[in-house]
N, C-alpha and C positions, 0 to 999 in steps of 0.2 A: 505636448505631451512631452518629459523628457524620456532619456533611451530606460532609463532604469526603470521605469514604471511600464514601458510599454515591454521590455523584455519580460517582467512579470503578470501581466495580461495575456500576451503570444499563447504561452503555455495553457493556460486557464481557459482560453478562448479554444484552441486546438481540442483540450478535451472536452470540452461540452458539445463541439462539433462531431467529434470522435461517435461521443456516446450517444447523441442524437441521432447520426446516422447509423448507427447498431443498431439501434430501438427501432427505426424507421425499416431497417433492412430484417430485423425478425418479425414485424407487425406484416410486411411483405411478402415473407416466406411462406408465414403462419395462413396468411389470407391465400395464397396462389394453392397450398397441400389442401383447405378445404373445399376450395373450387374445382381441385381436381378430383378428390375423392368424390364428392356431389357428382362431378360427369361421370365417374367410374361406376358410380350407382344408379344413376339414372340410364346409363347405355346398356346395364345389366337386367335391367328391368324390361327395356326394349326388347332386348333380343332373347331374353329368356318367355316372355310374352309371346312372342313370335314363336318360339319353337313350342309353347305350350297349344298356341292354337294351330300348329300342326298337327300335333297329338292326338287333340280332338278330332281334325279331318282326318284323322286315319281312316279305312276301311276296312271291315274285318276280311274284304277278298282279297288285300292286301297283305294277310296277316296266316300266320301257320298255328294248327294246335298243336300245342306243347302237351304231348301227350302224358309226360310224366307227372306234370303238375297236376293234369285235370282230371274231372271226377265226372260222374253221371249228372251230379247236381250243377255243378261248376265248372266251363271251359275255364280256361287259360291259354290263350294264344299269344304267340313271339313273332317278332319282327325279324329282317335278314341281321340285327344286331343285337338278336338275344333279348332284348328289352320285352316286359311281359304286361300283356292286357287282358281285363275284362271287356265285356263288348253285353250290352243290352239293349235290344230293339234298334241295332244298329250305331248304336251311340256309346264312347268310349266311358266306360262307369270306373275302371281301375288301372292305374298306371306305374311301373317299375322300372327305373333305370338302372341297366344291366352295364353302361359306359362309364368308362374313366374319363373323368372332366379333364379339359385342360386347365392349368397354372390359373389362378385369377386371384386378384386382393381378395383377404378376408373382410368380411363387412362387420359391422356391428350387429348387437342385437336388435336394437331399434331399425336397423334399418331392411332387416330379413323379417321382420314383423308387419315391416310397411309393406315387401315383396309379398309376403304371404297374403295381406289384403288385396292387393292387385289382380294378385292370381286367383283367387276366390273371385272376383268380379269376370274374370276370364270364365269359370269353372261353371258358375251356376249364377244365379240370384241372390248376388250378397247382400241385398237388402232383406231378404228372410231370412237371413242366419246368425247368428250370434257365439262369438267367442268365447267358449267354454274352459277350455284347458289350454296348456302348450308346455310342452317339456322338451329338455335339452338334452339329446344320447349322448355321453360323452364317447362312447366307443367307436359310434360311429358318426361322430362329431357332427349331429344334424339336428335343428329345430325341427317338432310337429307341434301342428297346430290342428284344433279340434271345434269348427264350427256346427252347430245344431238349430237345427228346426224348431221353434218352441210350439206347444199348446198352450196357451195362457203360461203359467209360471212353471208348463213342466216340456224335460226335454222329450225329443221323440227317438224314434233309431233313427230318423233322418239327417245324418251325420255329414257332413264334408271334411275328410282329413287331408291335411297337405303338408308333405316332409321337403325341406329347404337345407343342403349343407351350408357351411360356413361361409362358402362363395356367393351364394345367392344359386345353385343349381338346385333344380326341381327335380329331388328323389325318387318323390312318389307322391301319387294320389287315390283317393277313393270317392266316389260318392253314390253308393250303392243304391239308395233309396230316394233319390232326388225326386220332389213333387208326389211322394204317398199319399202324404197328408193336406193337398193344397184345398181338397172339396171335403176332408172331413169335419162333420158338424157333432160336436159331441157335448154332452152338458157335463161339466169339470167338476169332479168332486173335490174337496178339500183334504188337504194332506191327514187332517183328524180323521175323516172318512175311510180314507183310503190305509190308514196304517189299521184301523180298529178294523176293517174287513180280512185285512192280514196277518193280523195277529190269529183269527178266528180261522185261517186256512192254514197255518202253518203248523208243520211236524211236530216244534218244540212247544211246551205249555210253559205259561207265565209262573205257577207253580214253585217249577226247576231253574227256571232260566229268567234271566234279565235279556228282554230283547228290544231292539231299536231299529229304526228304518234307516238304510245309510245310502238307498237312492232311489228314484222312484223315474220311470222313462216309460214313455206311450209309445205301445207297438201295433203294428196293423199288419194283420197275415188273413186268415178266413173272417176275423172279427177285430175290434181296437180294444183293445185294455191294458191295463197298467201293469209292468213287470216292476215285482217291488224287491229290493235288496233288502235283507235282512241281517244282522248278526246277533247272535244269541249265545249269553255267556252262562255257562254252569252257574249256579250259585254258591254250590259248595266247593268247585275247586276252581282253577284257573282255566281250564278249556274253554275253547271259543270256537263257535259252530259258524256257518252260516246258511243260509236258506234263499231261495228264491219263490216266491208265490205272484200268483197272476189275481188282478180284480178286475173284473169285467166293466167297461165302460157303459156310461147310459148316452142313450142317444136322444 
């Protein structure tokens, strides 16, 4: 190969080599960042799960009653860091963090949702609950997840609530009626039957209002019943009213 051809090939070879090298570097850096992000994510899950287990292991004897927030029906406790707790039968059923968390990398919405699933498994029997709703609060920059225990197609008042900030820190949770419906056996009514009975009991009549059901949830106090939420729009105006009607469940 003569010198003139060699002089033309060398710059082209160097250009290709340089571009390939840059491409390799970009691929390597991208992979490194992905591995680093996943490592941070897994580390955060592990540390927060451990923290959650500590919270669940707190005994009421270690806490003080917060007189300002407590009432005759509901006692609120606090720890030395002013975090708030509710306790039923010596078990922590709700928690609200008052602590400022150390700065840590922000996580994606997908990662935070995965963390909520992990935390649910620590808080309760995860396979008994179904994610019904998730919300983002732009003011507190937190994600809220609501998991319900179902009877048939109906939600019950056994709900587990979990709130997580954008860095993966647990800010609050509640599970006030965990297990209440596990031994409940009722003959489930159809939605049509529930709606018919609800319309019979509402204060608003169908001659003056267009009425439809917006929600049905099963609750249990002295007895089991369907709590039916209604939206009632007045036919001759734009006025809209709401009503809540109870339909007795059949054993």
